C-alpha positions as CSV (number, residue, x, y, z in Angstrom):
1,M,28.0,6.6,11.1
2,V,26.5,10.0,10.8
3,C,24.3,11.0,7.8
4,C,23.0,14.5,7.3
5,C,20.5,16.4,5.2
6,F,18.3,19.5,5.3
7,L,14.5,19.5,5.4
8,F,11.7,21.6,6.6
9,S,8.7,21.3,9.0
10,C,6.4,23.7,10.8
11,W,4.6,22.2,13.8
12,G,4.3,24.4,16.8
13,G,2.2,25.0,19.9
14,E,2.4,26.6,23.3
15,G,4.8,29.3,22.0
16,R,7.3,26.8,20.7
17,D,8.3,26.0,17.2
18,V,8.5,22.3,17.9
19,T,6.5,20.4,20.6
20,L,5.9,16.7,21.3
21,I,2.2,17.1,20.6
22,G,3.0,18.7,17.2
23,L,5.4,16.0,16.3
24,L,2.8,13.3,17.1
25,D,0.3,15.2,14.9
26,E,2.9,15.3,12.1
27,M,3.5,11.5,12.5
28,T,-0.1,10.7,12.0
29,S,-0.8,13.1,9.1
30,A,-0.5,11.4,5.7
31,E,-1.0,14.7,4.0
32,E,2.0,16.3,5.8
33,G,4.1,13.3,5.0
34,A,3.6,14.0,1.3
35,R,4.9,17.6,1.6
36,Y,8.4,18.9,1.6
37,P,8.8,20.3,5.2
38,A,8.8,24.0,5.8
39,M,11.4,24.8,8.5
40,P,15.1,23.8,8.0
41,Y,16.7,21.1,10.2
42,R,19.3,18.4,9.7
43,A,18.3,14.7,9.8
44,L,21.1,12.6,11.3
45,S,21.7,9.1,12.6
46,V,24.4,7.4,14.7
47,S,24.9,3.7,15.1
48,G,27.4,1.1,16.3
49,Q,28.2,-1.2,19.2
50,T,26.9,0.0,22.6
51,T,29.2,2.2,24.7
52,A,28.7,4.1,28.0
53,T,27.5,7.2,26.0
54,L,25.2,6.4,23.1
55,F,24.3,10.0,22.2
56,N,25.6,13.5,23.0
57,R,24.4,16.5,21.0
58,Q,24.2,20.2,21.6
59,G,21.5,22.5,20.2
60,P,17.8,21.9,19.6
61,G,16.6,18.6,18.2
62,V,14.4,15.5,18.5
63,I,15.1,11.8,18.7
64,T,12.8,10.1,16.1
65,H,13.9,6.5,16.4
66,I,15.9,4.3,18.7
67,F,16.9,0.6,18.1
68,L,18.8,-1.0,20.9
69,I,20.0,-4.6,21.6
70,S,21.0,-5.1,25.3
71,E,21.2,-8.6,26.6
72,N,21.3,-7.8,30.3
73,K,17.9,-7.1,31.9
74,E,19.6,-4.9,34.5
75,D,21.1,-2.5,32.0
76,V,19.6,1.1,32.2
77,V,19.3,3.9,29.7
78,R,19.2,7.5,30.9
79,F,18.3,10.7,29.1
80,Y,19.7,14.0,30.2
81,F,18.2,17.2,28.7
82,D,19.5,20.8,28.4
83,G,22.5,20.3,30.6
84,A,20.7,18.8,33.6
85,S,22.6,16.7,36.0
86,E,19.6,14.5,36.8
87,A,18.1,12.2,34.2
88,E,14.6,13.1,33.0
89,I,14.0,9.6,31.6
90,T,15.3,6.3,32.9
91,L,14.4,3.2,30.9
92,P,15.3,-0.5,31.1
93,A,17.6,-1.1,28.1
94,Y,16.2,-4.5,27.6
95,T,12.7,-3.2,26.7
96,L,12.9,0.6,26.4
97,S,9.5,0.7,28.2
98,L,8.0,3.9,29.5
99,P,5.2,2.6,31.7
100,D,3.9,6.0,32.8
101,I,2.8,7.0,29.3
102,L,3.6,4.3,26.8
103,E,1.9,0.9,26.6
104,E,4.0,-1.9,25.1
105,S,1.3,-2.5,22.5
106,G,3.6,-2.8,19.4
107,G,2.7,0.7,18.3
108,L,5.4,3.3,19.1
109,L,7.4,0.6,21.0
110,Y,8.2,-2.8,19.7
111,N,10.0,-5.5,21.7
112,H,11.4,-8.5,20.0
113,P,10.0,-11.8,21.5
114,D,13.6,-12.9,22.0
115,P,15.3,-13.7,25.3
116,K,18.4,-11.9,24.2
117,G,16.6,-8.6,23.9
118,G,16.1,-6.0,21.1
119,S,13.6,-3.0,21.1
120,A,12.6,-0.3,18.7
121,L,11.2,3.0,20.2
122,Y,9.5,5.5,17.8
123,L,8.2,7.9,20.5
124,P,9.6,11.4,19.5
125,I,11.8,12.9,22.2
126,P,12.4,16.6,21.7
127,F,15.0,18.7,23.4
128,D,15.8,22.5,23.4
129,K,19.5,22.9,24.3
130,S,21.1,19.4,24.4
131,C,20.5,15.7,24.9
132,R,22.8,13.1,26.3
133,I,21.9,9.4,26.4
134,T,23.9,7.0,28.6
135,L,23.9,3.2,29.0
136,E,24.7,1.8,32.4
137,N,25.8,-1.7,31.8
138,A,25.4,-3.9,34.8
139,A,27.7,-6.6,33.4
140,D,30.4,-3.9,32.8
141,N,30.6,-5.0,29.2
142,P,29.4,-2.0,27.1
143,A,30.2,-3.6,23.8
144,S,27.7,-6.5,24.3
145,G,25.0,-4.9,22.1
146,F,24.2,-2.6,19.1
147,Y,22.2,0.5,18.7
148,R,20.9,3.0,16.0
149,I,19.5,6.4,16.8
150,D,17.8,8.7,14.2
151,F,17.3,12.3,15.2
152,R,16.7,15.8,13.8
153,Q,18.9,18.8,14.6
154,Y,17.3,22.2,14.2
155,P,19.0,25.6,13.7
156,E,20.1,27.3,16.9
157,N,17.3,29.8,16.9
158,T,14.6,27.1,16.9
159,S,12.5,26.9,20.1
160,V,11.8,23.3,21.1
161,E,9.6,22.1,24.0
162,T,11.9,19.7,25.9
163,F,10.4,16.3,26.7
164,S,9.0,16.1,30.2
165,L,7.2,13.4,32.2
166,K,5.5,16.0,34.4
167,K,2.3,15.9,32.3
168,P,1.8,12.1,31.9
169,A,-2.0,12.3,31.8
170,R,-2.1,14.7,28.8
171,L,0.7,12.7,27.1
172,K,-0.8,9.3,27.7
173,K,-4.1,10.2,26.0
174,K,-2.3,11.6,22.9
175,I,0.1,8.7,22.7
176,A,-2.8,6.2,23.0
177,D,-4.5,7.9,20.0
178,V,-1.2,7.6,18.0
179,N,-0.9,3.9,18.9
180,H,-4.5,3.3,17.8
181,W,-3.7,5.1,14.5
182,L,-0.7,2.9,14.0
183,L,-2.3,-0.4,14.8
184,H,-5.8,0.3,13.4
185,P,-5.3,2.2,10.1
186,E,-8.7,1.3,8.6
187,S,-10.2,4.1,10.6
188,A,-8.4,6.6,8.3
189,R,-10.2,5.7,5.1
190,P,-11.9,8.5,3.1
191,T,-15.7,8.5,2.8
192,R,-16.1,9.1,-1.0
193,E,-17.4,6.2,-3.0
194,P,-14.4,4.1,-4.1
195,I,-13.5,3.3,-7.7
196,Q,-13.6,-0.5,-8.1
197,G,-13.6,-3.1,-10.8
198,E,-12.6,-6.6,-12.0
199,A,-10.8,-7.6,-15.1
200,L,-8.9,-10.4,-16.8
201,L,-5.3,-9.2,-17.1
202,E,-4.1,-10.7,-20.3
203,A,-0.4,-11.2,-21.0
204,G,1.1,-7.9,-22.3
205,A,-2.2,-6.0,-22.2
206,P,-2.5,-3.4,-19.5
207,V,-5.6,-2.5,-17.5
208,V,-5.7,1.3,-17.1
209,I,-7.9,3.0,-14.5
210,K,-8.3,6.8,-14.9
211,L,-8.8,8.7,-11.7
212,P,-11.0,11.7,-11.1
213,K,-9.7,15.0,-12.5
214,G,-8.6,17.9,-10.4
215,E,-6.8,18.3,-7.1
216,N,-7.1,14.9,-5.5
217,A,-5.1,12.1,-3.9
218,V,-5.3,8.3,-3.7
219,Y,-5.6,7.5,-0.1
220,E,-5.9,3.7,-0.3
221,L,-5.3,1.1,-3.1
222,Q,-6.6,-2.4,-2.7
223,V,-5.6,-5.1,-5.2
224,Q,-6.5,-8.8,-5.4
225,I,-4.7,-11.0,-7.8
226,M,-5.9,-14.6,-8.3
227,P,-2.9,-16.8,-9.3
228,S,-2.7,-20.5,-8.9
229,D,-1.0,-21.6,-5.6
230,E,2.0,-23.2,-7.4
231,E,2.7,-20.0,-9.3
232,Y,1.8,-17.4,-6.7
233,A,5.2,-15.7,-6.1
234,Q,6.0,-15.7,-9.8
235,T,2.7,-14.1,-10.7
236,M,3.0,-11.4,-8.0
237,R,6.4,-10.6,-9.6
238,N,5.0,-10.6,-13.1
239,V,2.1,-8.2,-12.5
240,I,3.4,-4.6,-12.6
241,L,1.7,-1.6,-10.9
242,Q,2.2,1.6,-12.9
243,G,1.2,5.1,-11.8
244,I,1.2,8.3,-13.9
245,F,0.5,11.6,-12.1
246,D,0.1,14.8,-14.0
247,G,1.7,13.3,-17.1
248,K,4.7,11.8,-15.3
249,Q,5.3,8.1,-14.5
250,T,6.3,8.0,-10.8
251,V,5.5,4.3,-10.0
252,R,6.5,1.2,-11.9
253,I,7.0,-1.9,-9.7
254,P,6.0,-5.6,-9.3
255,V,3.0,-5.8,-7.1
256,G,4.6,-8.4,-4.8
257,D,7.6,-6.1,-4.1
258,F,5.3,-3.0,-3.8
259,S,3.4,-4.8,-1.0
260,G,6.6,-5.1,1.1
261,G,6.5,-8.9,0.7
262,G,9.5,-9.1,-1.7
263,M,10.4,-12.0,-3.9
264,K,8.1,-14.5,-2.1
265,A,5.2,-11.9,-1.9
266,S,4.9,-12.8,1.8
267,A,2.2,-11.6,4.2
268,V,2.8,-8.0,5.5
269,D,1.2,-6.0,8.2
270,S,2.3,-2.4,8.7
271,R,0.8,1.1,8.8
272,Y,1.2,1.8,5.1
273,L,1.5,-1.7,3.6
274,W,-0.5,-4.8,4.0
275,A,-0.7,-8.2,2.2
276,D,-2.2,-11.5,3.1
277,G,0.4,-13.6,1.2
278,N,-2.3,-15.1,-1.0
279,G,-2.8,-12.3,-3.6
280,S,-4.5,-9.5,-1.7
281,V,-2.4,-6.3,-1.3
282,L,-3.4,-3.0,0.3
283,S,-1.4,0.3,0.1
284,R,-2.1,3.4,2.3
285,W,0.6,5.5,0.6
286,L,-0.9,8.9,-0.1
287,M,-0.6,9.7,-3.9
288,P,-1.6,13.3,-4.6
289,Y,-1.9,15.1,-8.0
290,M,-3.0,18.4,-9.4
291,E,-4.9,17.7,-12.6
292,K,-5.1,14.1,-13.8
293,A,-3.8,10.7,-12.9
294,S,-4.1,7.0,-13.8
295,L,-3.1,3.7,-12.3
296,A,-2.4,0.7,-14.5
297,F,-1.7,-3.1,-14.1
298,I,0.5,-4.8,-16.6
299,N,0.9,-8.6,-16.9
300,E,4.5,-9.4,-18.0
301,G,3.9,-13.1,-17.6
302,R,2.6,-15.6,-20.1
303,K,-0.8,-16.5,-18.6
304,G,-3.9,-14.4,-18.0
305,V,-4.6,-13.3,-14.4
306,R,-7.9,-12.3,-12.7
307,L,-7.7,-8.9,-11.0
308,R,-9.9,-7.0,-8.7
309,Y,-9.2,-3.5,-7.5
310,V,-10.7,-0.9,-5.1
311,I,-9.2,2.7,-5.2
312,H,-10.1,5.3,-2.6
313,V,-9.7,8.8,-3.9
314,A,-10.6,12.1,-2.1
315,P,-10.1,15.8,-2.8
316,L,-6.8,17.3,-1.5
317,P,-5.8,20.9,-2.3
318,W,-2.4,21.1,-3.9
319,D,0.1,23.6,-2.3
320,E,3.6,24.7,-3.0
321,R,5.1,22.0,-0.6
322,M,3.1,19.1,-2.0
323,L,5.1,16.3,-3.7
324,Y,4.4,13.3,-5.9
325,F,4.5,9.7,-4.6
326,H,7.3,7.6,-6.2
327,A,8.1,3.9,-6.0
328,S,10.8,2.2,-8.1
329,W,12.4,-1.2,-8.2
330,K,15.6,-2.9,-9.3
331,E,17.1,-6.4,-9.2
332,E,20.5,-7.9,-9.7
333,T,21.5,-11.5,-9.7
334,G,24.8,-13.2,-8.8
335,I,26.1,-10.4,-6.5
336,P,29.4,-11.6,-5.0
337,I,29.5,-11.9,-1.2
338,R,32.7,-12.6,0.7
339,S,33.5,-13.3,4.3
340,S,36.9,-11.5,4.2
341,E,35.8,-8.0,3.0
342,E,32.8,-5.9,2.1
343,N,31.6,-5.7,-1.5
344,P,30.1,-2.2,-2.1
345,W,26.7,-2.1,-3.8
346,N,24.3,0.8,-4.5
347,F,21.0,0.0,-2.8
348,A,19.2,3.1,-4.2
349,S,19.7,6.6,-5.5
350,V,17.4,9.5,-6.4
351,G,18.3,12.7,-8.1
352,G,17.3,15.7,-10.1
353,G,15.0,17.5,-7.6
354,R,13.9,17.8,-4.1
355,G,12.0,15.2,-2.1
356,V,11.8,13.0,1.1
357,Y,13.0,9.4,1.3
358,K,10.2,7.4,3.0
359,G,11.3,3.7,3.1
360,D,12.4,0.7,1.3
361,V,12.2,-3.1,0.8
362,W,15.3,-5.3,0.8
363,T,14.5,-8.8,-0.6
364,L,17.0,-11.5,-1.7
365,F,17.7,-15.1,-2.4
366,N,20.8,-16.2,-0.5
367,H,22.7,-18.9,-2.3
368,T,24.9,-19.6,0.7
369,S,24.1,-21.2,4.0
370,G,25.5,-18.4,6.1
371,W,24.5,-14.9,7.3
372,Y,24.9,-12.3,4.6
373,G,24.3,-9.0,6.4
374,Q,27.5,-8.3,8.3
375,G,28.3,-5.2,6.1
376,G,27.4,-1.6,6.9
377,D,25.5,1.1,5.1
378,Q,26.1,4.6,4.0
379,I,23.3,7.1,3.4
380,G,24.0,10.6,2.1
381,T,22.5,13.6,0.3
382,E,24.0,16.5,-1.6
383,N,24.8,18.1,1.8
384,D,26.5,15.1,3.3
385,A,28.5,12.3,1.7
386,A,28.4,10.1,4.7
387,T,31.9,8.7,4.0
388,A,32.2,6.5,7.1
389,A,30.6,3.1,7.1
390,S,28.2,2.1,9.9
391,D,29.5,-0.1,12.7
392,S,26.1,-1.7,12.9
393,H,25.0,-4.6,10.7
394,L,22.5,-4.2,7.9
395,D,19.7,-6.0,9.7
396,H,19.8,-3.5,12.5
397,Y,18.7,-0.9,10.0
398,Y,15.4,-2.8,9.9
399,N,15.1,-3.2,13.7
400,N,16.1,-6.9,13.5
401,A,17.6,-8.0,16.8
402,R,19.1,-11.4,16.2
403,R,20.2,-14.1,13.8
404,P,18.8,-16.5,12.7
405,V,16.2,-13.9,11.6
406,R,12.6,-14.6,12.7
407,A,9.7,-13.2,10.8
408,F,8.2,-10.1,12.6
409,Q,5.9,-7.2,11.8
410,T,5.5,-3.7,13.2
411,P,3.7,-0.6,11.9
412,F,7.1,0.8,10.8
413,G,8.3,-2.4,9.0
414,G,9.7,-5.8,9.7
415,A,10.9,-9.1,8.3
416,P,8.0,-10.8,6.5
417,C,10.1,-13.6,5.1
418,A,13.0,-15.5,6.8
419,E,12.9,-18.9,5.0
420,R,15.6,-20.9,6.9
421,D,17.5,-20.8,10.1
422,N,20.8,-21.0,8.2
423,S,19.9,-17.9,6.2
424,Y,19.7,-19.9,2.9
425,G,17.0,-19.0,0.4
426,Y,14.5,-16.1,0.5
427,N,14.8,-13.3,3.0
428,T,12.9,-10.0,3.0
429,F,13.0,-6.8,5.2
430,F,11.2,-3.5,4.9
431,R,11.2,-0.2,6.7
432,I,8.7,2.7,6.6
433,R,10.0,6.1,7.7
434,L,7.6,8.7,9.3
435,L,9.4,11.3,11.4
436,D,12.7,9.7,10.5
437,G,12.2,10.4,6.7
438,I,15.3,11.7,4.9
439,P,14.8,14.8,2.8
440,F,17.1,15.9,0.0
441,A,17.3,19.0,-2.2
442,R,19.0,17.5,-5.3
443,H,20.3,14.0,-4.6
444,F,19.9,11.0,-2.3
445,Q,22.1,7.9,-2.2
446,F,22.0,4.7,-0.1
447,D,24.9,2.3,-0.4
448,M,25.5,-1.0,1.4
449,G,28.4,-3.3,1.8
450,W,27.9,-7.1,1.2
451,R,29.8,-9.2,3.7
452,G,28.8,-12.6,5.0
453,E,29.8,-15.6,7.0
454,K,30.5,-17.6,3.8
455,T,31.7,-16.7,0.3
456,G,29.1,-17.1,-2.5
457,T,26.4,-15.0,-4.3
458,V,23.0,-13.5,-3.6
459,D,20.2,-12.4,-5.9
460,C,18.9,-9.1,-4.6
461,A,16.0,-6.7,-5.3
462,T,15.3,-3.3,-3.7
463,T,12.2,-1.2,-3.7
464,I,12.3,2.4,-2.6
465,F,9.5,4.8,-1.7
466,W,9.9,8.5,-1.7
467,Y,8.0,11.8,-2.3
468,G,9.5,14.1,-4.9
469,D,8.8,17.0,-7.2
470,R,8.5,16.7,-11.0
471,K,12.2,16.8,-11.5
472,T,13.1,13.8,-9.2
473,R,14.0,10.5,-10.9
474,P,15.3,7.2,-9.6
475,G,18.8,5.9,-10.4
476,E,19.1,2.4,-11.8
477,T,15.8,0.5,-12.3
478,S,15.1,-2.9,-13.8
479,R,13.6,-3.5,-17.2
480,P,10.5,-5.7,-17.9
481,D,12.6,-8.7,-18.9
482,V,14.0,-8.8,-15.4
483,T,10.6,-8.9,-13.8
484,A,9.8,-11.9,-16.0
485,R,12.9,-13.8,-14.7
486,K,11.9,-17.1,-13.2
487,L,12.4,-17.1,-9.5
488,P,14.7,-19.8,-8.0
489,L,13.4,-22.8,-6.2
490,S,14.3,-23.1,-2.5
491,S,14.1,-26.9,-2.1
492,V,17.7,-27.2,-0.8
493,P,18.5,-29.1,2.4
494,E,19.0,-27.1,5.6
495,S,22.6,-28.3,5.8
496,G,23.5,-26.0,2.8
497,E,25.7,-28.5,1.0
498,S,24.6,-26.9,-2.2
499,D,26.2,-23.5,-1.6
500,R,27.1,-22.0,-4.9
């Protein structure tokens, strides 16, 4: 599948419009992540079963994300830049490790602890004239794995500093700093005294926190909800976070889903989202505004809940590229899933203005005892309809390597909940996009195809995160009576005889 869009960025250095150092600076800038980029380029992706040639593009660009499943430890991936006959980079396909400059610390490179392989590489790899990536399969079986590659393609007149291993010392220090930023985000907190408080959140009565006036941004939001153990997941679904910035509501979402933990409100550990699975949630999404803003917590359950909050706000000048933070949520129950064909379903859509899509949470209760994610996905904007379905499975979008799904966490996302080996019950995935964010000028749409090993139904909720101007608005969202829906129990035998 290929999906395209136009966006803008301006990171330069050393006489080039785009450099590796500049891209790494962009990745670690929360402020730049909240802006509509300034120099046009297309954001594209390719995916499918592995072949001898994984990638072959002409013109300037940068690889922003690679996910690869390769079972043979002797398989090799080679990168050829700007028409060269010799590879600049040679990596083991099993781990995608770059030992000269990249430590396997779980920051820019994540390897699944699985003997069958599976790695996600987020090191940006820029090229000026062309890039070709090949897979040399030692077992002579190129279709034994799967891959996804996200990349940016710039206009022909863009000058890009092609990736090179000739300056490993300089690169290693910068990359070590980025890895530290990804794995130790507490070092990025602002120094202004935070806004904090504690309240009893009565049923139906919101607690509203007004933020400082003027050009500011929320840099960090900490929430602690104190439900009883037996009602934990339900309470985290019933407590709603609402954000109003410069008079427009841009956030309305259950706290458990906002955290990335999904229906079970599981523990989460990533660069922008964190939760302990016991009621404490921390968000590092930057939320800028020009004049005024407020955050509110609304209890749509029947019992009162104790609430503590800490909000870190700091001054941030508003410029013409600055965008508002948005988070929206929807849920649908009883979605049909079949083994014979895909059932198309709209994962998310945004329209009305310009913005950048930054990530999502996919959480579900599977009423069958079989795998549910064999369908593909289609992502498009006003400039690209993305009519062809992906050859890759839906879990590969979230860097998941194997089934049964095992819980895992990375700075860019993970699978915080995988309740049973037979895929029955609660399952949650999330993905945060940094350099691989998808911008749009008027419209963004993400469709998926349900297809599974068994016929049945699933209950599914999706959370989407994006930055957008005042005109942007989400497509379908769920009403308060949906958030109050009682979550299903998962006390069904592993055998799955109770498939519905």
